[in-house]
C-alpha positions as CSV (number, residue, x, y, z in Angstrom):
1,M,6.8,7.2,-27.8
2,K,5.6,10.3,-25.9
3,R,8.6,11.7,-24.0
4,K,8.7,14.7,-22.0
5,S,12.1,16.3,-21.6
6,L,14.1,14.5,-18.6
7,V,14.8,17.4,-16.0
8,L,17.8,16.5,-12.4
9,M,15.6,15.8,-9.7
10,T,16.0,17.5,-6.9
11,L,14.9,15.1,-3.3
12,M,13.1,17.4,-1.0
13,L,12.7,15.9,2.7
14,V,9.9,13.0,2.9
15,L,8.2,12.3,6.1
16,A,11.3,11.8,8.3
17,L,11.0,9.2,9.3
18,F,7.5,7.2,8.2
19,T,7.9,6.9,4.8
20,A,6.0,3.7,4.5
21,C,1.9,3.5,4.2
22,G,2.0,1.3,7.0
23,N,4.6,2.0,10.5
24,Q,6.3,-1.0,12.8
25,N,5.6,-3.4,14.7
26,E,2.6,-1.4,16.5
27,T,1.0,-2.5,20.1
28,A,-1.9,-1.2,22.1
29,A,-0.5,2.3,21.7
30,P,0.7,2.4,18.1
31,A,3.5,5.2,16.8
32,P,2.4,7.6,13.6
33,D,2.2,6.2,10.9
34,S,1.4,7.5,6.8
35,N,0.6,6.8,3.9
36,L,2.7,4.9,0.4
37,N,2.7,7.6,-1.7
38,A,3.5,10.4,0.7
39,S,7.7,10.4,-1.2
40,V,7.1,14.1,-2.2
41,G,9.9,14.8,-3.6
42,Q,9.0,14.1,-7.3
43,E,9.7,17.0,-9.8
44,E,6.2,18.3,-12.0
45,D,8.4,16.9,-15.2
46,V,9.8,13.6,-15.6
47,E,10.3,11.4,-18.3
48,V,7.7,9.2,-19.3
49,N,7.9,6.3,-22.1
50,V,4.8,4.2,-23.5
51,A,5.7,0.4,-22.8
52,A,3.6,-1.7,-23.6
53,E,4.8,-5.4,-22.0
54,H,5.6,-6.2,-18.7
55,M,9.2,-6.7,-16.8
56,N,10.3,-7.8,-13.5
57,S,12.2,-4.6,-11.5
58,F,15.7,-5.5,-12.3
59,E,15.5,-6.1,-16.6
60,A,13.0,-3.1,-16.4
61,S,15.4,-0.5,-14.5
62,T,18.8,-2.0,-16.6
63,S,17.7,-2.1,-20.0
64,G,15.9,1.1,-20.1
65,K,12.5,-0.3,-20.9
66,W,11.7,1.2,-16.6
67,E,8.2,1.3,-17.3
68,S,7.4,-1.9,-18.4
69,M,7.8,-2.9,-14.8
70,F,4.7,-0.5,-14.6
71,V,3.1,-2.4,-17.2
72,P,0.1,-5.3,-15.2
73,L,0.5,-7.8,-15.1
74,N,-3.6,-9.4,-16.5
75,V,-3.8,-11.6,-12.9
76,E,-7.3,-13.2,-13.2
77,G,-9.7,-13.2,-10.6
78,R,-7.8,-10.5,-9.1
79,A,-9.6,-6.9,-10.0
80,I,-12.7,-7.0,-8.1
81,D,-15.6,-5.1,-10.8
82,M,-17.9,-2.2,-8.8
83,A,-17.8,0.1,-10.3
84,N,-21.4,0.3,-12.4
85,M,-22.7,-1.0,-8.9
86,D,-25.9,0.8,-7.3
87,L,-25.4,1.0,-3.3
88,T,-28.6,2.2,-3.2
89,P,-30.0,0.2,0.0
90,T,-32.5,-2.5,-0.6
91,A,-35.4,-1.9,1.1
92,E,-34.3,-4.8,3.5
93,E,-30.6,-3.9,3.7
94,L,-32.0,-0.5,5.1
95,E,-34.4,-1.7,7.4
96,A,-31.7,-3.8,9.0
97,M,-29.2,-1.3,8.7
98,K,-31.6,1.2,11.2
99,N,-31.6,-1.0,14.2
100,E,-27.9,-1.3,14.0
101,P,-26.6,1.2,17.0
102,A,-24.6,3.9,14.3
103,Y,-27.6,4.0,12.1
104,G,-27.9,7.8,11.5
105,D,-24.0,8.4,12.9
106,P,-21.6,9.9,10.5
107,V,-19.0,7.0,8.5
108,L,-15.0,8.8,10.3
109,Y,-13.5,7.7,7.2
110,Y,-9.6,8.2,7.5
111,M,-8.2,10.8,4.8
112,A,-5.2,10.0,3.2
113,D,-4.5,10.3,-0.3
114,G,-2.4,8.7,-2.9
115,C,-2.3,4.9,-3.2
116,T,-4.2,5.0,0.3
117,S,-6.8,7.7,-0.8
118,G,-10.1,5.2,-1.4
119,P,-12.0,5.9,1.6
120,T,-11.5,10.4,0.8
121,V,-12.3,9.1,-2.9
122,A,-16.1,7.8,-1.8
123,A,-16.3,11.0,-0.1
124,H,-14.9,13.1,-2.5
125,L,-17.6,10.7,-5.3
126,G,-20.9,10.5,-3.5
127,Y,-20.2,7.2,-2.8
128,Y,-21.3,6.7,1.2
129,E,-24.7,9.3,0.2
130,E,-25.2,6.7,-2.8
131,A,-25.3,4.0,0.4
132,G,-27.3,5.3,2.4
133,L,-25.0,7.1,4.6
134,E,-23.7,10.2,6.2
135,S,-19.4,10.7,6.0
136,E,-16.9,12.3,8.0
137,G,-13.4,12.6,6.8
138,M,-10.8,13.0,10.3
139,K,-7.2,12.9,10.2
140,G,-4.5,11.7,13.3
141,T,-1.0,10.4,12.4
142,S,-1.8,6.6,12.5
143,Y,-4.6,5.1,11.4
144,T,-4.1,1.6,13.4
145,E,-4.4,3.9,16.3
146,A,-7.7,5.3,14.2
147,L,-9.5,2.2,13.5
148,G,-7.8,0.5,16.6
149,T,-9.4,3.1,19.6
150,G,-12.8,4.1,17.3
151,Q,-11.3,7.5,16.4
152,A,-12.2,6.3,12.7
153,T,-14.5,3.7,10.9
154,V,-12.7,3.0,8.3
155,A,-9.0,2.9,6.2
156,V,-7.0,1.9,4.0
157,G,-3.6,1.2,4.5
158,H,-1.0,-1.9,4.7
159,I,-1.3,-5.4,5.4
160,A,2.3,-4.5,6.8
161,T,1.3,-1.8,9.1
162,M,-1.7,-3.7,10.5
163,L,-1.3,-7.6,10.8
164,V,0.6,-8.0,13.5
165,P,-1.3,-5.1,15.5
166,V,-3.7,-7.2,15.9
167,T,-1.7,-10.3,16.7
168,N,-1.4,-7.8,19.8
169,G,-4.6,-7.1,20.3
170,V,-5.3,-3.5,18.8
171,D,-10.0,-3.7,17.6
172,L,-9.0,-3.8,13.7
173,T,-9.5,-6.2,11.3
174,F,-9.9,-6.3,7.3
175,V,-12.9,-6.1,5.2
176,G,-11.9,-5.8,2.0
177,G,-8.9,-5.8,-0.6
178,A,-7.1,-2.3,-2.0
179,H,-3.8,-2.3,-4.7
180,V,-0.8,-4.3,-5.2
181,G,2.3,-2.9,-5.5
182,C,4.3,-0.2,-4.1
183,K,7.3,-0.3,-3.3
184,S,10.7,-2.3,-3.9
185,I,14.7,-3.0,-3.0
186,Y,16.8,-0.4,-4.9
187,V,20.5,-0.1,-5.0
188,L,22.9,2.1,-7.1
189,A,23.4,1.8,-10.6
190,D,27.1,1.6,-10.5
191,S,27.0,-1.4,-7.8
192,E,27.8,-4.5,-8.1
193,Y,24.5,-5.0,-6.4
194,N,21.6,-7.2,-9.5
195,T,20.3,-10.0,-7.7
196,T,18.8,-9.8,-4.1
197,A,21.8,-12.6,-3.3
198,D,24.5,-10.5,-3.8
199,L,23.1,-8.4,-1.0
200,K,23.7,-11.5,1.9
201,G,26.3,-9.9,4.2
202,T,25.7,-6.5,3.8
203,S,23.6,-3.8,5.2
204,I,19.9,-2.7,3.8
205,S,18.3,0.2,4.8
206,V,13.9,-0.2,5.8
207,P,13.5,3.5,6.2
208,N,10.6,3.6,8.6
209,G,12.4,1.3,11.3
210,I,13.0,-1.8,12.9
211,G,9.7,-4.4,12.9
212,A,8.2,-1.0,10.8
213,S,5.8,-1.5,7.3
214,D,9.5,-1.2,5.6
215,Y,11.2,-4.2,8.0
216,N,8.0,-6.6,6.8
217,I,8.2,-6.4,3.6
218,T,11.7,-6.7,3.0
219,A,11.8,-9.6,5.0
220,L,9.3,-10.4,3.3
221,L,11.1,-10.1,-0.7
222,L,14.7,-11.2,1.0
223,D,12.4,-14.4,2.1
224,A,10.9,-15.3,-1.3
225,D,14.4,-15.2,-2.1
226,G,15.8,-17.9,0.2
227,I,17.4,-15.0,1.8
228,N,17.1,-14.7,6.0
229,P,16.4,-11.5,6.9
230,Q,17.4,-11.4,10.3
231,T,21.0,-14.2,9.3
232,D,21.7,-12.6,6.0
233,V,21.7,-9.6,5.7
234,T,21.3,-6.7,8.2
235,L,18.4,-4.3,8.3
236,T,18.8,-0.9,9.3
237,P,16.7,1.9,10.1
238,V,18.0,5.0,7.1
239,T,15.0,8.1,6.1
240,A,14.1,7.7,2.4
241,D,15.7,11.1,1.9
242,A,19.3,9.9,3.1
243,T,19.6,6.6,1.4
244,V,21.3,7.5,-1.7
245,A,24.3,9.0,-0.1
246,A,24.5,6.4,2.6
247,M,24.9,3.8,-0.1
248,E,27.5,6.3,-2.1
249,R,29.2,6.7,1.7
250,G,29.2,2.2,1.5
251,E,27.2,2.4,5.0
252,I,24.9,0.3,3.4
253,S,24.0,-1.4,0.2
254,A,20.1,-1.4,-1.0
255,A,17.1,0.3,0.6
256,L,13.3,-0.4,0.2
257,L,11.6,2.2,-0.9
258,S,7.8,3.9,-3.1
259,D,8.0,3.7,-6.7
260,T,7.1,7.3,-6.2
261,F,9.8,8.6,-4.3
262,A,12.2,5.7,-6.7
263,Y,11.5,6.4,-10.3
264,G,13.0,9.8,-11.5
265,L,16.0,8.3,-9.2
266,V,16.1,5.2,-11.8
267,K,15.4,7.5,-14.5
268,E,18.4,9.9,-14.0
269,G,21.1,6.9,-13.9
270,K,21.4,7.1,-10.4
271,L,19.3,3.9,-9.1
272,K,18.3,0.6,-9.9
273,C,15.4,-1.8,-8.8
274,I,16.6,-5.5,-8.4
275,R,12.9,-6.6,-6.2
276,S,9.9,-5.4,-6.2
277,L,6.1,-6.0,-5.6
278,L,5.0,-5.2,-8.8
279,D,7.3,-8.7,-9.7
280,E,5.3,-11.5,-11.7
281,D,5.4,-13.9,-8.0
282,F,4.2,-10.7,-5.6
283,A,1.8,-8.9,-8.2
284,K,-0.2,-11.7,-8.4
285,M,-0.6,-10.4,-4.4
286,N,-2.5,-7.1,-2.3
287,C,0.4,-5.2,-0.2
288,C,-2.6,-3.3,0.7
289,V,-6.2,-3.8,2.4
290,I,-9.6,-1.7,3.5
291,A,-9.7,-1.9,7.0
292,M,-12.5,-1.6,10.1
293,N,-12.7,-0.9,13.6
294,R,-13.0,-4.6,14.4
295,T,-15.9,-4.0,16.5
296,F,-17.9,-1.8,14.8
297,T,-18.2,-4.9,12.0
298,Q,-19.5,-6.9,15.1
299,E,-21.7,-4.7,15.6
300,N,-23.2,-3.4,12.5
301,P,-23.0,-5.3,9.9
302,V,-24.9,-4.0,7.1
303,I,-23.7,-0.7,7.4
304,S,-19.5,-2.1,7.9
305,K,-20.7,-3.9,4.5
306,K,-22.3,-0.5,2.7
307,I,-18.7,1.4,4.1
308,M,-16.7,-1.1,2.4
309,Q,-18.8,-1.5,-1.3
310,A,-18.2,2.8,-1.3
311,V,-15.0,2.7,-0.8
312,Q,-14.7,-0.5,-3.6
313,K,-17.0,1.4,-6.0
314,A,-14.1,3.6,-5.7
315,H,-11.3,1.6,-5.8
316,A,-12.7,0.3,-9.0
317,Y,-13.2,4.1,-10.4
318,M,-9.7,4.3,-9.9
319,R,-8.5,1.2,-11.9
320,E,-11.3,1.1,-14.5
321,N,-10.5,5.2,-15.3
322,P,-6.5,5.9,-14.4
323,E,-6.4,9.3,-16.2
324,D,-9.4,11.2,-14.9
325,A,-8.8,9.5,-11.3
326,T,-5.3,11.2,-11.7
327,T,-6.3,14.5,-12.5
328,M,-8.9,13.8,-10.0
329,L,-6.0,13.5,-6.8
330,L,-3.8,16.2,-9.0
331,E,-6.3,18.8,-8.8
332,Q,-7.7,17.9,-5.3
333,G,-3.6,17.5,-4.1
334,W,-3.9,13.4,-3.1
335,N,-1.1,12.7,-5.5
336,S,1.7,15.2,-6.8
337,G,4.5,15.5,-9.1
338,D,4.2,15.0,-13.0
339,Y,0.9,13.8,-14.5
340,E,1.9,11.4,-16.7
341,M,4.3,9.1,-14.1
342,N,0.8,9.7,-11.9
343,V,-1.2,7.8,-14.0
344,M,1.3,5.6,-14.9
345,L,2.0,4.9,-12.0
346,N,-1.6,4.3,-10.2
347,N,-2.3,2.3,-13.1
348,S,0.2,-0.2,-11.6
349,L,-0.9,-0.7,-8.5
350,Q,-4.2,-2.0,-9.9
351,F,-6.8,-0.3,-6.8
352,G,-9.8,-2.9,-6.3
353,V,-8.3,-6.4,-5.2
354,S,-11.4,-9.3,-4.5
355,D,-11.7,-10.9,-1.6
356,E,-10.4,-14.3,-3.3
357,T,-6.6,-13.2,-4.0
358,T,-7.3,-10.8,-0.2
359,Q,-7.8,-14.1,1.9
360,E,-5.0,-16.2,-0.5
361,T,-3.2,-13.2,0.4
362,L,-3.3,-12.5,4.1
363,Q,-3.0,-16.8,4.3
364,D,0.5,-16.4,2.9
365,I,1.8,-13.2,4.7
366,V,0.1,-14.9,8.3
367,E,2.1,-18.2,7.3
368,R,5.5,-16.6,6.3
369,Y,5.3,-13.7,9.3
370,I,4.7,-16.5,11.9
371,R,7.8,-18.6,10.5
372,L,10.0,-15.3,10.2
373,D,9.0,-14.4,14.0
374,L,7.3,-11.1,13.0
375,I,4.3,-12.4,14.3
376,N,5.2,-13.7,17.9
377,A,1.4,-13.5,20.0
378,M,0.5,-15.9,18.4
379,D,1.1,-19.3,16.5
380,D,-1.6,-21.0,15.0
381,A,-1.8,-18.8,11.6
382,N,-6.5,-20.0,11.7
383,E,-7.0,-18.2,15.0
384,V,-4.5,-14.8,13.1
385,M,-6.6,-15.5,9.9
386,E,-10.0,-15.7,12.1
387,L,-9.1,-11.8,13.7
388,A,-7.4,-10.0,11.1
389,W,-9.9,-11.5,8.0
390,S,-13.6,-10.1,7.9
391,P,-15.1,-10.2,4.5
392,L,-18.3,-8.2,4.8
393,N,-20.1,-9.6,0.8
């Protein structure tokens, strides 16, 4: 068992209002969004123990075996096998690419870090070039807006950020799966709250705002346990860096936080986790997807497929080589904090989710969003799926 000394964790400010990979119930003019690992308040030295068997969130965080929540579950059919795929276009693909309007234009990938860095990693590893494409990174405040307006060709982001905007007319679609996990509900370690049922009648922080991705994720986690997110609890925006103090003052009972942000706080004995996207019932579902401008995919189907394959190959590399991938992410500034912690957290995300798993996940989420009135512009799940899901393989 390898240990590194535990130091008292000093929290730095995270992105003030937007701490999720997604943001809000965006319409035609989305507000800024950010990636899931934007919480940078991690010390360089935290305790990371070796765990071999998965535990669900509450058991792991209260048994002294916190790392067990991050042991990946073996879910048959979840992973896509792309690590060794040759992306070089076939003669037939190349001829088709030459006849598409975007041929010769660079792939405009949305530059992001952490768990949404797949498109950026694909460029770094030369996968776009291997697929016969040039590439160029672009930065912005909202990948949803960048994709919807055509400023970006491809990005990785949270279903909870982009699904509602799709139903409100934003010109983007999901073309492949990205990864699982990344967010959980946390409470004070010495509190009386041990299950989501204990949160009834209390206020829960959704850091990036009402109707935003944190709101939608929290609603799904509560709904899975039979808790009505609209009537049984009050969801309220308290920024991630202020949640612990708000809990201590009794203003909120719990908060949805990124696991990267909360990891050291659990090790310190400040927080415990009572529900997670890494729990067994959610671990078979991906939280994030590869998304592209919808019109671009319709006008450039073969080029779109090669772009998507380049990102999928990057995800497969990250899943199969967590140590090397983490070293690269840290060296490039796309991860921050403790190396061993990042290896463990990155491995828990199980990058490279299959089309079958992604389709099943989306179908389930779409139906829940409609039932919970998170989607209210459309009421037919099949029609939503036609807009949101455009697999290219």
